[in-house]
C-alpha positions in Angstrom: 0.0 0.0 0.0 1.3 3.4 -1.0 1.8 5.7 1.9 2.9 9.3 2.2 6.4 8.4 3.3 6.9 5.9 0.6 10.3 6.2 -1.1 10.3 8.0 -4.4 12.7 6.0 -6.7 12.4 8.5 -9.6 15.4 10.5 -10.7 16.0 14.1 -9.7 14.7 15.5 -13.0 11.5 13.5 -12.8 10.9 14.7 -9.3 11.5 18.3 -10.3 9.4 18.2 -13.5 6.6 16.0 -12.1 6.4 16.7 -8.4 3.9 14.9 -6.2 0.9 12.8 -7.1 0.7 9.1 -7.8 2.5 7.3 -10.6 0.0 6.8 -13.4 -0.4 3.6 -15.4 2.6 3.3 -17.7 0.3 2.8 -20.7 -1.2 6.3 -20.3 2.2 7.8 -19.8 3.5 6.2 -23.0 0.4 7.3 -24.9 1.0 10.9 -23.7 4.6 10.5 -24.9 3.5 9.3 -28.3 1.2 12.3 -28.6 4.0 14.6 -27.7 6.2 13.1 -30.4 3.4 13.5 -32.9 3.3 17.2 -32.1 7.1 17.4 -32.4 6.9 15.8 -35.9 4.3 18.5 -36.8 6.6 21.2 -35.5 9.5 19.8 -37.5 7.4 19.8 -40.6 6.7 23.5 -40.2 10.4 24.2 -39.5 11.4 22.2 -42.6 8.7 24.0 -44.7 10.1 27.4 -43.7 13.6 26.4 -44.4 12.7 24.8 -47.7 10.7 27.9 -48.8 13.6 30.2 -48.1 16.1 27.9 -49.7 14.3 26.6 -52.8 11.6 29.1 -53.7 14.0 31.9 -54.6 12.4 32.6 -58.0 8.8 31.9 -56.9 8.1 34.9 -54.6 9.5 38.3 -54.0 12.3 38.1 -51.4 10.5 40.0 -48.6 7.3 37.9 -48.9 9.3 34.6 -49.2 11.3 35.5 -46.1 8.2 36.6 -44.2 6.4 33.4 -44.9 9.5 31.3 -44.1 9.9 33.1 -40.7 6.2 32.6 -40.0 6.5 28.9 -40.6 9.6 28.6 -38.4 7.9 30.6 -35.6 4.8 28.4 -35.8 7.1 25.3 -35.6 8.7 26.8 -32.5 5.4 27.6 -30.9 4.1 24.1 -31.6 7.2 22.5 -30.1 7.0 24.6 -27.0 3.2 23.9 -26.8 3.9 20.2 -27.1 6.2 20.2 -24.1 3.7 22.3 -22.0 0.8 20.1 -23.0 2.8 16.9 -22.2 3.5 18.1 -18.7 -0.1 19.3 -18.1 -1.5 15.9 -19.1 1.1 14.1 -17.0 0.4 16.2 -14.0 -3.4 15.7 -14.5 -2.9 12.0 -14.5 -0.6 12.0 -11.5 -3.1 14.2 -9.5 -6.2 12.3 -10.8 -7.7 15.5 -12.3 -9.6 16.0 -15.5 -7.4 16.2 -18.6 -6.9 19.8 -19.8 -7.8 20.8 -23.4 -4.8 21.2 -25.7 -4.1 24.9 -26.2 -1.8 24.0 -29.0 -4.6 23.2 -31.4 -5.7 26.8 -32.0 -2.0 27.8 -32.6 -1.6 25.0 -35.2 -5.0 25.7 -36.9 -4.6 29.5 -37.0 -1.0 29.4 -38.0 -1.5 26.9 -40.8 -4.5 28.8 -42.1 -2.6 32.1 -42.2 0.4 30.5 -43.8 -1.7 28.8 -46.5 -3.7 32.0 -47.2 -0.5 34.0 -47.6 0.9 31.4 -50.0 -2.4 31.2 -51.9 -2.4 35.0 -52.4 1.2 35.1 -53.5 0.7 32.2 -56.0 -2.3 34.1 -57.5 -0.3 37.3 -58.0 0.9 37.4 -61.6 4.7 37.6 -62.1 
């Protein structure tokens, strides 16, 4: 039976990042990790898209627009990456404290950022050269 004075065998980082609560079922923790990794893949796709646009679309768009879109994509990738880490911790803490799971705040960032980036690219493609 788990008591208040039970030894905590977790490492120092785990104790610091995830203080208190009860260790959740490993399946849920691993599912949370897989979700985190999926968000990281999405962030990497935005980063790669921004880099590719700046590197390979030299003749497709005016320089200032191309750079602006590339920076927007990279910033969205950074926000998604940061949001993924925050969301992972919020979910993990909710499970440890037996509280309701929080909604993912990262979804509006991804949805809005992707829509803005796509709209800007669509407008630039429609402009005759």
